[in-house]
C-alpha positions as CSV (number, residue, x, y, z in Angstrom):
1,X,-23.1,3.4,53.4
2,X,-23.4,3.0,49.6
3,X,-21.1,4.7,47.2
4,X,-21.6,5.0,43.4
5,X,-18.2,5.0,41.7
6,X,-18.4,6.4,38.2
7,X,-15.6,5.4,35.8
8,X,-14.7,8.3,33.4
9,X,-12.5,7.9,30.3
10,X,-10.9,10.6,28.1
11,X,-12.7,9.7,24.9
12,X,-9.9,10.5,22.5
13,X,-7.1,9.0,24.6
14,X,-9.0,5.8,25.2
15,X,-9.3,5.2,21.5
16,X,-5.5,5.1,21.3
17,X,-5.1,2.1,23.8
18,X,-4.2,-1.1,21.9
19,X,-6.8,-3.9,22.1
20,X,-4.4,-6.2,23.8
21,X,-4.0,-3.7,26.7
22,X,-7.8,-3.4,27.0
23,X,-8.1,-7.2,27.2
24,X,-5.4,-7.5,29.8
25,X,-7.0,-4.7,31.8
26,X,-10.4,-6.4,31.6
27,X,-8.9,-9.6,33.1
28,X,-7.3,-7.5,35.9
29,X,-10.6,-5.8,36.6
30,X,-12.5,-9.1,36.8
31,X,-10.0,-10.5,39.4
32,X,-10.3,-7.3,41.4
33,X,-14.1,-7.2,41.2
34,X,-14.3,-10.8,42.3
35,X,-12.1,-10.1,45.3
36,X,-14.2,-7.1,46.5
37,X,-17.4,-9.0,45.8
38,X,-16.2,-11.9,48.0
39,X,-15.3,-9.5,50.8
40,X,-18.8,-8.1,50.7
41,X,-18.0,-4.6,49.5
42,X,-18.9,-4.7,45.8
43,X,-22.6,-4.8,45.0
44,X,-22.6,-4.2,41.3
45,X,-20.0,-3.5,38.6
46,X,-21.0,-2.8,35.0
47,X,-19.2,-1.5,32.0
48,X,-21.0,0.7,29.5
49,X,-21.0,0.5,25.7
50,X,-19.6,3.4,23.8
51,X,-21.5,6.8,24.0
52,X,-22.7,6.5,20.4
53,X,-24.9,3.5,21.4
54,X,-26.8,5.7,23.9
55,X,-30.3,7.1,23.6
56,X,-31.2,10.3,25.5
57,X,-34.9,10.8,26.4
58,X,-36.5,14.1,27.3
59,X,-40.0,15.5,27.6
60,X,-40.6,18.4,25.3
61,X,-44.0,20.1,25.1
62,X,-45.6,17.0,26.8
63,X,-44.1,14.6,24.4
64,X,-41.2,12.2,25.0
65,X,-38.5,12.8,22.5
66,X,-35.6,10.3,21.9
67,X,-32.2,11.5,20.6
68,X,-29.6,9.0,19.4
69,X,-26.3,9.1,21.1
70,X,-25.2,11.2,24.0
71,X,-26.9,14.5,24.5
72,X,-23.9,16.5,25.5
73,X,-20.6,16.9,23.6
74,X,-18.0,16.2,26.3
75,X,-14.3,15.4,26.4
76,X,-14.8,12.5,28.8
77,X,-17.4,9.8,28.8
78,X,-18.9,7.5,31.4
79,X,-17.5,4.1,30.8
80,X,-18.9,2.1,33.7
81,X,-19.9,2.2,37.3
82,X,-19.5,0.3,40.5
83,X,-21.8,0.3,43.6
84,X,-19.9,-0.3,46.8
85,X,-21.1,-0.8,50.4
86,X,-18.5,0.5,52.8
87,X,-18.2,2.0,56.3
88,X,-17.4,5.5,55.0
89,X,-15.7,7.6,52.3
90,X,-12.2,6.7,53.5
91,X,-12.9,3.0,53.2
92,X,-14.5,3.5,49.7
93,X,-11.4,5.5,48.6
94,X,-9.2,2.7,49.8
95,X,-11.1,0.1,47.9
96,X,-11.3,2.2,44.7
97,X,-7.5,3.0,44.9
98,X,-6.9,-0.7,44.1
99,X,-9.0,-0.7,40.9
100,X,-6.8,-1.4,37.9
101,X,-8.9,0.8,35.7
102,X,-7.3,3.9,37.4
103,X,-4.4,3.4,34.9
104,X,-6.7,4.5,32.1
105,X,-9.6,6.4,33.8
106,X,-10.6,8.5,36.7
107,X,-13.2,7.3,39.2
108,X,-15.6,9.7,40.9
109,X,-16.9,8.3,44.2
110,X,-20.2,9.7,45.4
111,X,-22.3,8.8,48.4
112,X,-25.6,7.3,47.4
113,X,-28.9,7.0,49.2
114,X,-32.4,5.7,48.8
115,X,-34.9,8.5,48.0
116,X,-37.6,6.3,49.6
117,X,-35.7,6.1,52.9
118,X,-33.9,9.5,52.6
119,X,-30.6,7.9,53.6
């Protein structure tokens, strides 16, 4: 089974973390990602730039409209994602529970499927 793990940060609290802590955390995450990749569980892991760098697209009256930045004002922002391949939700939870990012963020684990295959 595939699981999409979304990494959510409290926007204001994450601004207060010193740069040195982010750099140390990044190194811990790289080591952990490499371990899970070598074991065949981690398919993709990507961090996302800050929400202000986003563009939101929508179709309005038949025309595609682009809005700079995130569309919604929210307390938390999506900071990255990981795609796992694991046996079941319990195994996915076990893997994610070892992620160093949990010190600073929450991770939502959601089963994923191919719309083409329906599973």
